[in-house]
CHARMM internal coordinates of N, CA and C (Angstrom, degrees):
IC EDIT
DIST 1 N 1 CA 1.4397
DIST 1 CA 1 C 1.5278
ANGL 1 N 1 CA 1 C 108.45
DIST 1 C 2 N 1.2940
ANGL 1 CA 1 C 2 N 115.90
DIHE 1 N 1 CA 1 C 2 N 129.84
DIST 2 N 2 CA 1.4637
ANGL 1 C 2 N 2 CA 119.96
DIHE 1 CA 1 C 2 N 2 CA -179.00
DIST 2 CA 2 C 1.5317
ANGL 2 N 2 CA 2 C 108.93
DIHE 1 C 2 N 2 CA 2 C -79.03
DIST 2 C 3 N 1.3201
ANGL 2 CA 2 C 3 N 115.83
DIHE 2 N 2 CA 2 C 3 N 162.02
DIST 3 N 3 CA 1.4739
ANGL 2 C 3 N 3 CA 118.34
DIHE 2 CA 2 C 3 N 3 CA 178.37
DIST 3 CA 3 C 1.5312
ANGL 3 N 3 CA 3 C 112.47
DIHE 2 C 3 N 3 CA 3 C -59.37
DIST 3 C 4 N 1.3352
ANGL 3 CA 3 C 4 N 116.49
DIHE 3 N 3 CA 3 C 4 N -34.33
DIST 4 N 4 CA 1.4617
ANGL 3 C 4 N 4 CA 119.59
DIHE 3 CA 3 C 4 N 4 CA 179.36
DIST 4 CA 4 C 1.5349
ANGL 4 N 4 CA 4 C 110.43
DIHE 3 C 4 N 4 CA 4 C -65.92
DIST 4 C 5 N 1.3207
ANGL 4 CA 4 C 5 N 117.67
DIHE 4 N 4 CA 4 C 5 N -42.91
DIST 5 N 5 CA 1.4646
ANGL 4 C 5 N 5 CA 121.10
DIHE 4 CA 4 C 5 N 5 CA 179.15
DIST 5 CA 5 C 1.5285
ANGL 5 N 5 CA 5 C 111.14
DIHE 4 C 5 N 5 CA 5 C -67.02
DIST 5 C 6 N 1.3295
ANGL 5 CA 5 C 6 N 116.76
DIHE 5 N 5 CA 5 C 6 N -38.77
DIST 6 N 6 CA 1.4626
ANGL 5 C 6 N 6 CA 120.58
DIHE 5 CA 5 C 6 N 6 CA 178.14
DIST 6 CA 6 C 1.5310
ANGL 6 N 6 CA 6 C 110.73
DIHE 5 C 6 N 6 CA 6 C -65.13
DIST 6 C 7 N 1.3271
ANGL 6 CA 6 C 7 N 115.73
DIHE 6 N 6 CA 6 C 7 N -41.87
DIST 7 N 7 CA 1.4600
ANGL 6 C 7 N 7 CA 119.55
DIHE 6 CA 6 C 7 N 7 CA 178.64
DIST 7 CA 7 C 1.5290
ANGL 7 N 7 CA 7 C 110.86
DIHE 6 C 7 N 7 CA 7 C -65.51
DIST 7 C 8 N 1.3379
ANGL 7 CA 7 C 8 N 116.32
DIHE 7 N 7 CA 7 C 8 N -39.65
DIST 8 N 8 CA 1.4609
ANGL 7 C 8 N 8 CA 120.27
DIHE 7 CA 7 C 8 N 8 CA 178.71
DIST 8 CA 8 C 1.5361
ANGL 8 N 8 CA 8 C 110.76
DIHE 7 C 8 N 8 CA 8 C -63.95
DIST 8 C 9 N 1.3166
ANGL 8 CA 8 C 9 N 117.31
DIHE 8 N 8 CA 8 C 9 N -43.33
DIST 9 N 9 CA 1.4616
ANGL 8 C 9 N 9 CA 121.15
DIHE 8 CA 8 C 9 N 9 CA 179.47
DIST 9 CA 9 C 1.5298
ANGL 9 N 9 CA 9 C 110.86
DIHE 8 C 9 N 9 CA 9 C -64.56
DIST 9 C 10 N 1.3236
ANGL 9 CA 9 C 10 N 116.64
DIHE 9 N 9 CA 9 C 10 N -42.40
DIST 10 N 10 CA 1.4612
ANGL 9 C 10 N 10 CA 120.67
DIHE 9 CA 9 C 10 N 10 CA 178.55
DIST 10 CA 10 C 1.5278
ANGL 10 N 10 CA 10 C 110.82
DIHE 9 C 10 N 10 CA 10 C -65.30
DIST 10 C 11 N 1.3141
ANGL 10 CA 10 C 11 N 117.45
DIHE 10 N 10 CA 10 C 11 N -40.04
DIST 11 N 11 CA 1.4661
ANGL 10 C 11 N 11 CA 121.08
DIHE 10 CA 10 C 11 N 11 CA 179.05
DIST 11 CA 11 C 1.5262
ANGL 11 N 11 CA 11 C 110.62
DIHE 10 C 11 N 11 CA 11 C -64.67
DIST 11 C 12 N 1.3248
ANGL 11 CA 11 C 12 N 117.51
DIHE 11 N 11 CA 11 C 12 N -41.31
DIST 12 N 12 CA 1.4575
ANGL 11 C 12 N 12 CA 120.42
DIHE 11 CA 11 C 12 N 12 CA 179.20
DIST 12 CA 12 C 1.5266
ANGL 12 N 12 CA 12 C 110.98
DIHE 11 C 12 N 12 CA 12 C -66.36
DIST 12 C 13 N 1.3194
ANGL 12 CA 12 C 13 N 117.00
DIHE 12 N 12 CA 12 C 13 N -40.13
DIST 13 N 13 CA 1.4590
ANGL 12 C 13 N 13 CA 120.99
DIHE 12 CA 12 C 13 N 13 CA 178.64
DIST 13 CA 13 C 1.5293
ANGL 13 N 13 CA 13 C 110.48
DIHE 12 C 13 N 13 CA 13 C -65.58
DIST 13 C 14 N 1.3233
ANGL 13 CA 13 C 14 N 116.78
DIHE 13 N 13 CA 13 C 14 N -43.56
DIST 14 N 14 CA 1.4561
ANGL 13 C 14 N 14 CA 121.32
DIHE 13 CA 13 C 14 N 14 CA 180.00
DIST 14 CA 14 C 1.5256
ANGL 14 N 14 CA 14 C 110.98
DIHE 13 C 14 N 14 CA 14 C -65.29
DIST 14 C 15 N 1.3289
ANGL 14 CA 14 C 15 N 116.68
DIHE 14 N 14 CA 14 C 15 N -41.63
DIST 15 N 15 CA 1.4582
ANGL 14 C 15 N 15 CA 119.99
DIHE 14 CA 14 C 15 N 15 CA 178.82
DIST 15 CA 15 C 1.5238
ANGL 15 N 15 CA 15 C 111.49
DIHE 14 C 15 N 15 CA 15 C -64.65
DIST 15 C 16 N 1.3121
ANGL 15 CA 15 C 16 N 116.67
DIHE 15 N 15 CA 15 C 16 N -38.47
DIST 16 N 16 CA 1.4608
ANGL 15 C 16 N 16 CA 120.56
DIHE 15 CA 15 C 16 N 16 CA 178.12
DIST 16 CA 16 C 1.5256
ANGL 16 N 16 CA 16 C 110.74
DIHE 15 C 16 N 16 CA 16 C -63.83
DIST 16 C 17 N 1.3274
ANGL 16 CA 16 C 17 N 117.38
DIHE 16 N 16 CA 16 C 17 N -43.40
DIST 17 N 17 CA 1.4604
ANGL 16 C 17 N 17 CA 120.77
DIHE 16 CA 16 C 17 N 17 CA 176.83
DIST 17 CA 17 C 1.5242
ANGL 17 N 17 CA 17 C 111.51
DIHE 16 C 17 N 17 CA 17 C -64.79
DIST 17 C 18 N 1.3337
ANGL 17 CA 17 C 18 N 116.54
DIHE 17 N 17 CA 17 C 18 N -38.46
DIST 18 N 18 CA 1.4562
ANGL 17 C 18 N 18 CA 120.99
DIHE 17 CA 17 C 18 N 18 CA 178.47
DIST 18 CA 18 C 1.5240
ANGL 18 N 18 CA 18 C 110.93
DIHE 17 C 18 N 18 CA 18 C -61.70
DIST 18 C 19 N 1.3149
ANGL 18 CA 18 C 19 N 117.28
DIHE 18 N 18 CA 18 C 19 N -45.00
DIST 19 N 19 CA 1.4654
ANGL 18 C 19 N 19 CA 119.81
DIHE 18 CA 18 C 19 N 19 CA -179.66
DIST 19 CA 19 C 1.5288
ANGL 19 N 19 CA 19 C 111.25
DIHE 18 C 19 N 19 CA 19 C -66.92
DIST 19 C 20 N 1.3270
ANGL 19 CA 19 C 20 N 116.76
DIHE 19 N 19 CA 19 C 20 N -38.40
DIST 20 N 20 CA 1.4688
ANGL 19 C 20 N 20 CA 119.67
DIHE 19 CA 19 C 20 N 20 CA 178.65
DIST 20 CA 20 C 1.5204
ANGL 20 N 20 CA 20 C 110.43
DIHE 19 C 20 N 20 CA 20 C -63.13
DIST 20 C 21 N 1.3338
ANGL 20 CA 20 C 21 N 117.35
DIHE 20 N 20 CA 20 C 21 N -47.73
DIST 21 N 21 CA 1.4565
ANGL 20 C 21 N 21 CA 120.04
DIHE 20 CA 20 C 21 N 21 CA -179.01
DIST 21 CA 21 C 1.5220
ANGL 21 N 21 CA 21 C 112.26
DIHE 20 C 21 N 21 CA 21 C -69.69
DIST 21 C 22 N 1.3102
ANGL 21 CA 21 C 22 N 117.40
DIHE 21 N 21 CA 21 C 22 N -33.61
DIST 22 N 22 CA 1.4650
ANGL 21 C 22 N 22 CA 119.85
DIHE 21 CA 21 C 22 N 22 CA 176.41
DIST 22 CA 22 C 1.5241
ANGL 22 N 22 CA 22 C 110.61
DIHE 21 C 22 N 22 CA 22 C -63.30
DIST 22 C 23 N 1.3194
ANGL 22 CA 22 C 23 N 116.96
DIHE 22 N 22 CA 22 C 23 N -42.15
DIST 23 N 23 CA 1.4618
ANGL 22 C 23 N 23 CA 120.44
DIHE 22 CA 22 C 23 N 23 CA 178.11
DIST 23 CA 23 C 1.5264
ANGL 23 N 23 CA 23 C 110.67
DIHE 22 C 23 N 23 CA 23 C -65.05
DIST 23 C 24 N 1.3149
ANGL 23 CA 23 C 24 N 117.49
DIHE 23 N 23 CA 23 C 24 N -42.21
DIST 24 N 24 CA 1.4616
ANGL 23 C 24 N 24 CA 120.63
DIHE 23 CA 23 C 24 N 24 CA 179.88
DIST 24 CA 24 C 1.5226
ANGL 24 N 24 CA 24 C 111.38
DIHE 23 C 24 N 24 CA 24 C -62.56
DIST 24 C 25 N 1.3209
ANGL 24 CA 24 C 25 N 116.06
DIHE 24 N 24 CA 24 C 25 N -47.83
DIST 25 N 25 CA 1.4638
ANGL 24 C 25 N 25 CA 119.96
DIHE 24 CA 24 C 25 N 25 CA -179.05
DIST 25 CA 25 C 1.5215
ANGL 25 N 25 CA 25 C 110.62
DIHE 24 C 25 N 25 CA 25 C -62.78
DIST 25 C 26 N 1.3257
ANGL 25 CA 25 C 26 N 117.50
DIHE 25 N 25 CA 25 C 26 N -40.99
DIST 26 N 26 CA 1.4561
ANGL 25 C 26 N 26 CA 120.81
DIHE 25 CA 25 C 26 N 26 CA 179.57
DIST 26 CA 26 C 1.5183
ANGL 26 N 26 CA 26 C 111.26
DIHE 25 C 26 N 26 CA 26 C -64.71
DIST 26 C 27 N 1.3076
ANGL 26 CA 26 C 27 N 117.61
DIHE 26 N 26 CA 26 C 27 N -43.30
DIST 27 N 27 CA 1.4620
ANGL 26 C 27 N 27 CA 120.95
DIHE 26 CA 26 C 27 N 27 CA 179.63
DIST 27 CA 27 C 1.5236
ANGL 27 N 27 CA 27 C 110.78
DIHE 26 C 27 N 27 CA 27 C -64.47
DIST 27 C 28 N 1.3397
ANGL 27 CA 27 C 28 N 117.23
DIHE 27 N 27 CA 27 C 28 N -44.71
DIST 28 N 28 CA 1.4619
ANGL 27 C 28 N 28 CA 120.03
DIHE 27 CA 27 C 28 N 28 CA 179.14
DIST 28 CA 28 C 1.5261
ANGL 28 N 28 CA 28 C 111.17
DIHE 27 C 28 N 28 CA 28 C -65.08
DIST 28 C 29 N 1.3242
ANGL 28 CA 28 C 29 N 118.02
DIHE 28 N 28 CA 28 C 29 N -37.57
DIST 29 N 29 CA 1.4614
ANGL 28 C 29 N 29 CA 120.95
DIHE 28 CA 28 C 29 N 29 CA 178.61
DIST 29 CA 29 C 1.5251
ANGL 29 N 29 CA 29 C 110.47
DIHE 28 C 29 N 29 CA 29 C -65.80
DIST 29 C 30 N 1.3176
ANGL 29 CA 29 C 30 N 117.58
DIHE 29 N 29 CA 29 C 30 N -41.11
DIST 30 N 30 CA 1.4637
ANGL 29 C 30 N 30 CA 120.66
DIHE 29 CA 29 C 30 N 30 CA 178.71
DIST 30 CA 30 C 1.5227
ANGL 30 N 30 CA 30 C 110.55
DIHE 29 C 30 N 30 CA 30 C -64.97
DIST 30 C 31 N 1.3191
ANGL 30 CA 30 C 31 N 116.86
DIHE 30 N 30 CA 30 C 31 N -43.70
DIST 31 N 31 CA 1.4697
ANGL 30 C 31 N 31 CA 120.29
DIHE 30 CA 30 C 31 N 31 CA 178.81
DIST 31 CA 31 C 1.5292
ANGL 31 N 31 CA 31 C 110.50
DIHE 30 C 31 N 31 CA 31 C -62.83
DIST 31 C 32 N 1.3220
ANGL 31 CA 31 C 32 N 116.68
DIHE 31 N 31 CA 31 C 32 N -43.89
DIST 32 N 32 CA 1.4694
ANGL 31 C 32 N 32 CA 121.14
DIHE 31 CA 31 C 32 N 32 CA 178.99
DIST 32 CA 32 C 1.5251
ANGL 32 N 32 CA 32 C 110.85
DIHE 31 C 32 N 32 CA 32 C -61.42
DIST 32 C 33 N 1.3298
ANGL 32 CA 32 C 33 N 117.06
DIHE 32 N 32 CA 32 C 33 N -46.26
DIST 33 N 33 CA 1.4571
ANGL 32 C 33 N 33 CA 119.75
DIHE 32 CA 32 C 33 N 33 CA -179.47
DIST 33 CA 33 C 1.5271
ANGL 33 N 33 CA 33 C 112.10
DIHE 32 C 33 N 33 CA 33 C -66.43
DIST 33 C 34 N 1.3099
ANGL 33 CA 33 C 34 N 117.33
DIHE 33 N 33 CA 33 C 34 N -35.03
DIST 34 N 34 CA 1.4650
ANGL 33 C 34 N 34 CA 119.45
DIHE 33 CA 33 C 34 N 34 CA 176.86
DIST 34 CA 34 C 1.5249
ANGL 34 N 34 CA 34 C 110.43
DIHE 33 C 34 N 34 CA 34 C -65.06
DIST 34 C 35 N 1.3257
ANGL 34 CA 34 C 35 N 117.24
DIHE 34 N 34 CA 34 C 35 N -39.67
DIST 35 N 35 CA 1.4597
ANGL 34 C 35 N 35 CA 120.94
DIHE 34 CA 34 C 35 N 35 CA 177.78
DIST 35 CA 35 C 1.5262
ANGL 35 N 35 CA 35 C 110.21
DIHE 34 C 35 N 35 CA 35 C -64.84
DIST 35 C 36 N 1.3309
ANGL 35 CA 35 C 36 N 117.10
DIHE 35 N 35 CA 35 C 36 N -42.22
DIST 36 N 36 CA 1.4686
ANGL 35 C 36 N 36 CA 120.90
DIHE 35 CA 35 C 36 N 36 CA 179.61
DIST 36 CA 36 C 1.5249
ANGL 36 N 36 CA 36 C 110.50
DIHE 35 C 36 N 36 CA 36 C -64.25
DIST 36 C 37 N 1.3214
ANGL 36 CA 36 C 37 N 117.27
DIHE 36 N 36 CA 36 C 37 N -45.25
DIST 37 N 37 CA 1.4653
ANGL 36 C 37 N 37 CA 120.19
DIHE 36 CA 36 C 37 N 37 CA -179.93
DIST 37 CA 37 C 1.5269
ANGL 37 N 37 CA 37 C 110.55
DIHE 36 C 37 N 37 CA 37 C -63.71
DIST 37 C 38 N 1.3108
ANGL 37 CA 37 C 38 N 117.23
DIHE 37 N 37 CA 37 C 38 N -42.87
DIST 38 N 38 CA 1.4696
ANGL 37 C 38 N 38 CA 119.76
DIHE 37 CA 37 C 38 N 38 CA 177.41
DIST 38 CA 38 C 1.5252
ANGL 38 N 38 CA 38 C 110.67
DIHE 37 C 38 N 38 CA 38 C -63.17
DIST 38 C 39 N 1.3208
ANGL 38 CA 38 C 39 N 116.86
DIHE 38 N 38 CA 38 C 39 N -42.13
DIST 39 N 39 CA 1.4636
ANGL 38 C 39 N 39 CA 120.37
DIHE 38 CA 38 C 39 N 39 CA -179.19
DIST 39 CA 39 C 1.5130
ANGL 39 N 39 CA 39 C 112.32
DIHE 38 C 39 N 39 CA 39 C -64.72
DIST 39 C 40 N 1.3141
ANGL 39 CA 39 C 40 N 117.23
DIHE 39 N 39 CA 39 C 40 N -38.14
DIST 40 N 40 CA 1.4627
ANGL 39 C 40 N 40 CA 119.86
DIHE 39 CA 39 C 40 N 40 CA 179.35
DIST 40 CA 40 C 1.5225
ANGL 40 N 40 CA 40 C 111.12
DIHE 39 C 40 N 40 CA 40 C -74.55
DIST 40 C 41 N 1.3035
ANGL 40 CA 40 C 41 N 117.80
DIHE 40 N 40 CA 40 C 41 N -31.14
DIST 41 N 41 CA 1.4569
ANGL 40 C 41 N 41 CA 120.93
DIHE 40 CA 40 C 41 N 41 CA -176.58
DIST 41 CA 41 C 1.5189
ANGL 41 N 41 CA 41 C 112.17
DIHE 40 C 41 N 41 CA 41 C -84.92
DIST 41 C 42 N 1.3139
ANGL 41 CA 41 C 42 N 119.22
DIHE 41 N 41 CA 41 C 42 N -19.41
DIST 42 N 42 CA 1.4584
ANGL 41 C 42 N 42 CA 120.61
DIHE 41 CA 41 C 42 N 42 CA -175.98
DIST 42 CA 42 C 1.5222
ANGL 42 N 42 CA 42 C 112.55
DIHE 41 C 42 N 42 CA 42 C -73.66
DIST 42 C 43 N 1.3324
ANGL 42 CA 42 C 43 N 117.89
DIHE 42 N 42 CA 42 C 43 N -14.66
DIST 43 N 43 CA 1.4545
ANGL 42 C 43 N 43 CA 120.39
DIHE 42 CA 42 C 43 N 43 CA 178.84
DIST 43 CA 43 C 1.5100
ANGL 43 N 43 CA 43 C 113.68
DIHE 42 C 43 N 43 CA 43 C -91.40
DIST 43 C 44 N 1.3113
ANGL 43 CA 43 C 44 N 118.24
DIHE 43 N 43 CA 43 C 44 N 0.75
DIST 44 N 44 CA 1.4521
ANGL 43 C 44 N 44 CA 121.27
DIHE 43 CA 43 C 44 N 44 CA -178.90
DIST 44 CA 44 C 1.5195
ANGL 44 N 44 CA 44 C 108.92
DIHE 43 C 44 N 44 CA 44 C -72.95
DIST 44 C 45 N 1.3107
ANGL 44 CA 44 C 45 N 115.75
DIHE 44 N 44 CA 44 C 45 N 129.44
DIST 45 N 45 CA 1.4578
ANGL 44 C 45 N 45 CA 119.94
DIHE 44 CA 44 C 45 N 45 CA -177.52
DIST 45 CA 45 C 1.5145
ANGL 45 N 45 CA 45 C 110.56
DIHE 44 C 45 N 45 CA 45 C -93.47
DIST 45 C 46 N 1.2978
ANGL 45 CA 45 C 46 N 115.64
DIHE 45 N 45 CA 45 C 46 N 138.72
DIST 46 N 46 CA 1.4523
ANGL 45 C 46 N 46 CA 122.24
DIHE 45 CA 45 C 46 N 46 CA 174.89
DIST 46 CA 46 C 1.5214
ANGL 46 N 46 CA 46 C 108.28
DIHE 45 C 46 N 46 CA 46 C -133.76
DIST 46 C 47 N 1.2856
ANGL 46 CA 46 C 47 N 116.39
DIHE 46 N 46 CA 46 C 47 N 159.65
DIST 47 N 47 CA 1.4556
ANGL 46 C 47 N 47 CA 119.91
DIHE 46 CA 46 C 47 N 47 CA 177.89
DIST 47 CA 47 C 1.5067
ANGL 47 N 47 CA 47 C 111.76
DIHE 46 C 47 N 47 CA 47 C 114.23
DIST 47 C 48 N 1.3123
ANGL 47 CA 47 C 48 N 115.44
DIHE 47 N 47 CA 47 C 48 N -175.65
DIST 48 N 48 CA 1.4555
ANGL 47 C 48 N 48 CA 121.16
DIHE 47 CA 47 C 48 N 48 CA -173.83
DIST 48 CA 48 C 1.5289
ANGL 48 N 48 CA 48 C 112.36
DIHE 47 C 48 N 48 CA 48 C -72.78
DIST 48 C 49 N 1.3176
ANGL 48 CA 48 C 49 N 119.28
DIHE 48 N 48 CA 48 C 49 N -36.60
DIST 49 N 49 CA 1.4643
ANGL 48 C 49 N 49 CA 122.14
DIHE 48 CA 48 C 49 N 49 CA -175.30
DIST 49 CA 49 C 1.5233
ANGL 49 N 49 CA 49 C 112.71
DIHE 48 C 49 N 49 CA 49 C -99.31
DIST 49 C 50 N 1.2998
ANGL 49 CA 49 C 50 N 117.78
DIHE 49 N 49 CA 49 C 50 N 30.68
DIST 50 N 50 CA 1.4698
ANGL 49 C 50 N 50 CA 120.27
DIHE 49 CA 49 C 50 N 50 CA -178.69
DIST 50 CA 50 C 1.5269
ANGL 50 N 50 CA 50 C 111.03
DIHE 49 C 50 N 50 CA 50 C -71.46
DIST 50 C 51 N 1.3093
ANGL 50 CA 50 C 51 N 115.38
DIHE 50 N 50 CA 50 C 51 N 152.83
DIST 51 N 51 CA 1.4583
ANGL 50 C 51 N 51 CA 121.49
DIHE 50 CA 50 C 51 N 51 CA 178.89
DIST 51 CA 51 C 1.5170
ANGL 51 N 51 CA 51 C 108.38
DIHE 50 C 51 N 51 CA 51 C -124.07
DIST 51 C 52 N 1.3024
ANGL 51 CA 51 C 52 N 116.42
DIHE 51 N 51 CA 51 C 52 N -177.23
DIST 52 N 52 CA 1.4610
ANGL 51 C 52 N 52 CA 120.39
DIHE 51 CA 51 C 52 N 52 CA 178.30
DIST 52 CA 52 C 1.5141
ANGL 52 N 52 CA 52 C 111.60
DIHE 51 C 52 N 52 CA 52 C 95.00
DIST 52 C 53 N 1.3265
ANGL 52 CA 52 C 53 N 115.85
DIHE 52 N 52 CA 52 C 53 N -172.16
DIST 53 N 53 CA 1.4582
ANGL 52 C 53 N 53 CA 119.22
DIHE 52 CA 52 C 53 N 53 CA -178.03
DIST 53 CA 53 C 1.5164
ANGL 53 N 53 CA 53 C 109.57
DIHE 52 C 53 N 53 CA 53 C -72.63
DIST 53 C 54 N 1.2931
ANGL 53 CA 53 C 54 N 115.23
DIHE 53 N 53 CA 53 C 54 N 135.21
DIST 54 N 54 CA 1.4491
ANGL 53 C 54 N 54 CA 121.44
DIHE 53 CA 53 C 54 N 54 CA -179.94
DIST 54 CA 54 C 1.5183
ANGL 54 N 54 CA 54 C 108.03
DIHE 53 C 54 N 54 CA 54 C -131.88
DIST 54 C 55 N 1.2999
ANGL 54 CA 54 C 55 N 117.00
DIHE 54 N 54 CA 54 C 55 N 157.03
DIST 55 N 55 CA 1.4493
ANGL 54 C 55 N 55 CA 122.51
DIHE 54 CA 54 C 55 N 55 CA -178.55
DIST 55 CA 55 C 1.5252
ANGL 55 N 55 CA 55 C 109.49
DIHE 54 C 55 N 55 CA 55 C -72.12
DIST 55 C 56 N 1.3195
ANGL 55 CA 55 C 56 N 116.08
DIHE 55 N 55 CA 55 C 56 N 130.41
DIST 56 N 56 CA 1.4510
ANGL 55 C 56 N 56 CA 121.96
DIHE 55 CA 55 C 56 N 56 CA 176.86
DIST 56 CA 56 C 1.5223
ANGL 56 N 56 CA 56 C 107.45
DIHE 55 C 56 N 56 CA 56 C -115.20
DIST 56 C 57 N 1.3028
ANGL 56 CA 56 C 57 N 117.23
DIHE 56 N 56 CA 56 C 57 N 106.92
DIST 57 N 57 CA 1.4507
ANGL 56 C 57 N 57 CA 121.84
DIHE 56 CA 56 C 57 N 57 CA -177.34
DIST 57 CA 57 C 1.5104
ANGL 57 N 57 CA 57 C 113.66
DIHE 56 C 57 N 57 CA 57 C -65.75
DIST 57 C 58 N 1.3299
ANGL 57 CA 57 C 58 N 119.03
DIHE 57 N 57 CA 57 C 58 N -28.43
DIST 58 N 58 CA 1.4573
ANGL 57 C 58 N 58 CA 121.47
DIHE 57 CA 57 C 58 N 58 CA 179.93
DIST 58 CA 58 C 1.5181
ANGL 58 N 58 CA 58 C 112.16
DIHE 57 C 58 N 58 CA 58 C -66.82
DIST 58 C 59 N 1.3155
ANGL 58 CA 58 C 59 N 117.59
DIHE 58 N 58 CA 58 C 59 N -30.95
DIST 59 N 59 CA 1.4539
ANGL 58 C 59 N 59 CA 120.52
DIHE 58 CA 58 C 59 N 59 CA -179.11
DIST 59 CA 59 C 1.5209
ANGL 59 N 59 CA 59 C 112.09
DIHE 58 C 59 N 59 CA 59 C -68.32
DIST 59 C 60 N 1.3136
ANGL 59 CA 59 C 60 N 117.59
DIHE 59 N 59 CA 59 C 60 N -25.67
DIST 60 N 60 CA 1.4523
ANGL 59 C 60 N 60 CA 121.45
DIHE 59 CA 59 C 60 N 60 CA -176.79
DIST 60 CA 60 C 1.5238
ANGL 60 N 60 CA 60 C 113.16
DIHE 59 C 60 N 60 CA 60 C -114.42
DIST 60 C 61 N 1.3087
ANGL 60 CA 60 C 61 N 117.52
DIHE 60 N 60 CA 60 C 61 N 15.99
DIST 61 N 61 CA 1.4551
ANGL 60 C 61 N 61 CA 118.84
DIHE 60 CA 60 C 61 N 61 CA -179.39
DIST 61 CA 61 C 1.5260
ANGL 61 N 61 CA 61 C 109.55
DIHE 60 C 61 N 61 CA 61 C -71.17
DIST 61 C 62 N 1.3212
ANGL 61 CA 61 C 62 N 118.67
DIHE 61 N 61 CA 61 C 62 N 149.90
DIST 62 N 62 CA 1.4640
ANGL 61 C 62 N 62 CA 121.23
DIHE 61 CA 61 C 62 N 62 CA -176.73
DIST 62 CA 62 C 1.5241
ANGL 62 N 62 CA 62 C 113.63
DIHE 61 C 62 N 62 CA 62 C -60.42
DIST 62 C 63 N 1.3187
ANGL 62 CA 62 C 63 N 119.32
DIHE 62 N 62 CA 62 C 63 N -28.99
DIST 63 N 63 CA 1.4498
ANGL 62 C 63 N 63 CA 119.30
DIHE 62 CA 62 C 63 N 63 CA -178.92
DIST 63 CA 63 C 1.5341
ANGL 63 N 63 CA 63 C 111.15
DIHE 62 C 63 N 63 CA 63 C -71.18
DIST 63 C 64 N 1.3180
ANGL 63 CA 63 C 64 N 118.57
DIHE 63 N 63 CA 63 C 64 N -21.93
DIST 64 N 64 CA 1.4549
ANGL 63 C 64 N 64 CA 121.16
DIHE 63 CA 63 C 64 N 64 CA 178.02
DIST 64 CA 64 C 1.5289
ANGL 64 N 64 CA 64 C 112.58
DIHE 63 C 64 N 64 CA 64 C -84.94
DIST 64 C 65 N 1.3211
ANGL 64 CA 64 C 65 N 117.84
DIHE 64 N 64 CA 64 C 65 N -11.46
DIST 65 N 65 CA 1.4531
ANGL 64 C 65 N 65 CA 120.27
DIHE 64 CA 64 C 65 N 65 CA -176.82
DIST 65 CA 65 C 1.5192
ANGL 65 N 65 CA 65 C 113.26
DIHE 64 C 65 N 65 CA 65 C -87.07
DIST 65 C 66 N 1.2943
ANGL 65 CA 65 C 66 N 119.19
DIHE 65 N 65 CA 65 C 66 N -20.66
DIST 66 N 66 CA 1.4609
ANGL 65 C 66 N 66 CA 122.13
DIHE 65 CA 65 C 66 N 66 CA -178.98
DIST 66 CA 66 C 1.5312
ANGL 66 N 66 CA 66 C 108.68
DIHE 65 C 66 N 66 CA 66 C -90.01
DIST 66 C 67 N 1.3199
ANGL 66 CA 66 C 67 N 116.79
DIHE 66 N 66 CA 66 C 67 N 96.20
DIST 67 N 67 CA 1.4559
ANGL 66 C 67 N 67 CA 120.63
DIHE 66 CA 66 C 67 N 67 CA -176.42
DIST 67 CA 67 C 1.5219
ANGL 67 N 67 CA 67 C 112.62
DIHE 66 C 67 N 67 CA 67 C -94.65
DIST 67 C 68 N 1.3248
ANGL 67 CA 67 C 68 N 120.77
DIHE 67 N 67 CA 67 C 68 N -11.92
DIST 68 N 68 CA 1.4565
ANGL 67 C 68 N 68 CA 123.12
DIHE 67 CA 67 C 68 N 68 CA -178.46
DIST 68 CA 68 C 1.5275
ANGL 68 N 68 CA 68 C 111.64
DIHE 67 C 68 N 68 CA 68 C -70.76
DIST 68 C 69 N 1.3406
ANGL 68 CA 68 C 69 N 117.39
DIHE 68 N 68 CA 68 C 69 N -34.76
DIST 69 N 69 CA 1.4536
ANGL 68 C 69 N 69 CA 120.36
DIHE 68 CA 68 C 69 N 69 CA -177.22
DIST 69 CA 69 C 1.5074
ANGL 69 N 69 CA 69 C 112.93
DIHE 68 C 69 N 69 CA 69 C -77.00
DIST 69 C 70 N 1.2891
ANGL 69 CA 69 C 70 N 118.99
DIHE 69 N 69 CA 69 C 70 N -18.99
DIST 70 N 70 CA 1.4688
ANGL 69 C 70 N 70 CA 120.71
DIHE 69 CA 69 C 70 N 70 CA -175.81
DIST 70 CA 70 C 1.5102
ANGL 70 N 70 CA 70 C 113.30
DIHE 69 C 70 N 70 CA 70 C -89.03
DIST 70 C 71 N 1.2990
ANGL 70 CA 70 C 71 N 119.58
DIHE 70 N 70 CA 70 C 71 N -5.73
DIST 71 N 71 CA 1.4786
ANGL 70 C 71 N 71 CA 121.83
DIHE 70 CA 70 C 71 N 71 CA -178.16
DIST 71 CA 71 C 1.4860
ANGL 71 N 71 CA 71 C 112.11
DIHE 70 C 71 N 71 CA 71 C -86.35
END
COOR INIT
IC SEED 1 N 1 CA 1 C
IC BUILD
């Protein structure tokens, strides 16, 4: 086997391992992120008796934003 053929075989083997590990890492990262997103979203409260921060439309109404006229 010539050095060129040996280098080609080694490069193909290394590239194959690189693609396999890249796929594994990507799949594990996606699974991990899906678990994190589900875990963070499962604590969100909905319904009539919900607590926590809620949107208050009066705080952001346009009449509350003009502070120059009220002085």
